[in-house]
C-alpha positions as semicolon CSV with decimal commas, in nm:
position;residue;x (nm);y (nm);z (nm)
1;M;1,068;1,277;1,193
2;R;1,213;1,022;0,946
3;A;0,987;1,149;0,666
4;F;1,101;1,507;0,735
5;L;1,469;1,405;0,724
6;T;1,413;1,209;0,403
7;R;1,257;1,515;0,235
8;L;1,543;1,730;0,362
9;L;1,825;1,494;0,260
10;A;1,700;1,322;-0,058
11;H;1,554;1,430;-0,388
12;P;1,187;1,328;-0,414
13;V;1,078;1,004;-0,577
14;D;0,741;0,983;-0,749
15;E;0,561;0,798;-1,025
16;T;0,710;1,021;-1,295
17;S;1,059;0,894;-1,211
18;L;0,956;0,526;-1,196
19;R;0,981;0,287;-1,490
20;I;0,905;-0,083;-1,537
21;I;1,173;-0,297;-1,700
22;D;1,221;-0,664;-1,774
23;L;1,569;-0,762;-1,660
24;P;1,695;-0,954;-1,967
25;A;1,932;-1,187;-1,779
26;P;2,007;-1,271;-1,416
27;I;2,260;-1,053;-1,235
28;L;2,529;-1,256;-1,060
29;A;2,719;-1,126;-0,760
30;A;2,964;-1,254;-0,500
31;G;2,935;-1,113;-0,150
32;M;2,808;-1,155;0,204
33;S;2,471;-1,141;0,379
34;I;2,308;-1,092;0,717
35;Q;1,967;-1,146;0,871
36;T;1,841;-0,810;1,001
37;D;1,522;-0,623;1,084
38;M;1,380;-0,275;1,047
39;R;1,516;-0,165;1,388
40;R;1,872;-0,292;1,339
41;V;1,925;-0,237;0,966
42;Y;2,093;0,105;1,009
43;R;2,356;-0,055;1,235
44;D;2,382;-0,391;1,057
45;V;2,440;-0,265;0,703
46;P;2,752;-0,057;0,788
47;R;2,891;-0,353;0,985
48;L;2,832;-0,586;0,691
49;G;2,992;-0,333;0,457
50;K;3,302;-0,313;0,677
51;R;3,324;-0,693;0,698
52;Y;3,303;-0,719;0,319
53;R;3,560;-0,440;0,260
54;D;3,799;-0,609;0,507
55;F;3,752;-0,941;0,325
56;K;3,829;-0,780;-0,012
57;Q;4,157;-0,637;0,120
58;S;4,295;-0,989;0,157
59;H;4,099;-1,174;-0,115
60;E;4,047;-1,101;-0,481
61;I;3,693;-1,125;-0,619
62;P;3,734;-1,331;-0,939
63;D;3,547;-1,243;-1,259
64;R;3,434;-0,897;-1,145
65;K;3,219;-0,725;-1,405
66;D;3,378;-0,445;-1,603
67;P;3,259;-0,174;-1,577
68;W;3,229;-0,203;-1,200
69;A;2,890;-0,266;-1,038
70;F;2,778;-0,353;-0,685
71;V;2,441;-0,474;-0,554
72;A;2,259;-0,468;-0,222
73;V;1,972;-0,718;-0,214
74;S;1,678;-0,744;0,028
75;R;1,473;-1,063;0,029
76;G;1,230;-1,253;0,246
77;F;1,078;-0,952;0,425
78;K;0,833;-1,069;0,692
79;R;0,583;-0,796;0,770
80;D;0,491;-0,939;1,113
81;T;0,850;-0,936;1,245
82;G;1,014;-0,683;1,011
83;T;1,297;-0,929;0,947
84;F;1,469;-0,990;0,613
85;M;1,792;-1,108;0,454
86;Y;2,025;-0,834;0,330
87;A;2,314;-0,923;0,096
88;I;2,584;-0,709;-0,064
89;G;2,832;-0,798;-0,332
90;D;3,026;-0,718;-0,644
91;V;2,861;-0,805;-0,976
92;V;3,055;-1,087;-1,144
93;T;3,042;-1,270;-1,475
94;S;3,076;-1,615;-1,316
95;L;3,005;-1,771;-0,977
96;T;3,283;-2,029;-1,002
97;N;3,616;-2,018;-0,818
98;L;3,492;-1,792;-0,539
99;P;3,714;-1,775;-0,231
100;A;3,584;-1,938;0,088
101;G;3,379;-1,689;0,288
102;L;3,185;-1,548;-0,005
103;E;2,825;-1,627;-0,091
104;T;2,666;-1,637;-0,433
105;I;2,391;-1,389;-0,505
106;E;2,164;-1,433;-0,807
107;I;1,910;-1,168;-0,901
108;P;1,649;-1,328;-1,128
109;A;1,555;-1,201;-1,474
110;M;1,205;-1,072;-1,401
111;A;1,005;-0,750;-1,412
112;Y;1,119;-0,467;-1,184
113;A;0,993;-0,123;-1,098
114;V;1,305;0,096;-1,115
115;L;1,336;0,418;-0,916
116;P;1,628;0,660;-0,904
117;V;1,773;0,720;-0,557
118;R;1,943;1,058;-0,530
119;P;2,068;1,185;-0,195
120;K;2,136;1,556;-0,158
121;N;2,479;1,474;-0,013
122;K;2,697;1,165;0,028
123;F;2,601;1,124;0,395
124;A;2,230;1,088;0,317
125;W;2,230;0,756;0,128
126;G;2,039;0,573;0,404
127;F;1,759;0,830;0,410
128;A;1,739;0,843;0,031
129;I;1,717;0,464;-0,003
130;A;1,463;0,437;0,280
131;G;1,252;0,710;0,121
132;A;1,252;0,538;-0,219
133;K;1,158;0,202;-0,064
134;Q;0,883;0,363;0,141
135;Y;0,739;0,529;-0,170
136;A;0,760;0,206;-0,373
137;Y;0,597;-0,022;-0,114
138;E;0,355;0,211;0,064
139;T;0,243;0,451;-0,210
140;W;0,311;0,320;-0,559
141;L;0,258;-0,059;-0,532
142;P;-0,083;-0,051;-0,356
143;N;-0,214;0,184;-0,629
144;S;-0,049;0,016;-0,927
145;M;-0,137;-0,280;-1,145
146;Y;0,154;-0,469;-0,987
147;Q;0,226;-0,652;-0,665
148;P;0,555;-0,768;-0,509
149;G;0,723;-1,049;-0,703
150;R;0,825;-1,233;-0,383
151;V;1,128;-1,399;-0,546
152;I;1,342;-1,122;-0,404
153;D;1,207;-0,801;-0,256
154;D;1,436;-0,546;-0,414
155;F;1,794;-0,458;-0,494
156;E;2,007;-0,147;-0,525
157;L;2,239;-0,121;-0,823
158;H;2,547;0,087;-0,751
159;D;2,772;0,174;-1,044
160;E;2,982;0,469;-1,162
161;R;2,682;0,702;-1,108
162;S;2,698;0,639;-0,733
163;T;3,053;0,773;-0,708
164;R;2,993;1,105;-0,886
165;A;3,091;1,407;-0,677
166;K;2,787;1,601;-0,805
167;S;2,444;1,440;-0,823
168;P;2,529;1,083;-0,712
169;E;2,259;0,828;-0,794
170;I;2,178;0,459;-0,769
171;A;1,883;0,262;-0,901
172;L;1,640;0,078;-0,673
173;Y;1,482;-0,225;-0,844
174;V;1,161;-0,358;-0,683
175;C;1,063;-0,706;-0,804
176;V;0,704;-0,699;-0,937
177;V;0,448;-0,921;-1,107
178;P;0,118;-0,812;-1,264
179;R;-0,174;-0,803;-1,026
180;D;-0,454;-1,041;-1,127
181;T;-0,752;-0,805;-1,106
182;R;-0,997;-1,096;-1,117
183;H;-0,869;-1,246;-0,793
184;G;-0,644;-0,975;-0,645
185;E;-0,344;-1,208;-0,682
186;A;-0,057;-1,262;-0,920
187;G;-0,167;-1,424;-1,244
């Protein structure tokens, strides 16, 4: 059922829309995080988003990047339990002078497989993101010359493209390292 809804609500993702990039510098963000799992993520993420929006109404985020950008980071996915850390935050130019209650988020400068995430309407973001992640981890990665980077799992980059009235889009970055074909491990 989820796959059907994803096809109905999101534009398809495939290898032709994927590209590999080397992030030239770390991305810094200030935000909040939660521990969640595959069953609770659809409830936990909106709650975290509300908590962060409420925080920002009474606290300024210093050194916010201009133009605006926002990240949602997944890291530490454990296949046996389905648990992982999920963090959201505004991209900043410095991690100093943050108000109490905010966490620092640093996305390392590494190689990433980048996929566009394009919902068919603004209510379908969850299905579009889930579909892109499913394609990346279950279809593309096992058949590619890459494997997960394991420093972070992935992150979503939201910027002015995500707020467009027509054809909104974000980029999903999946951390990757070359697969060592001699040993089946990272080299």
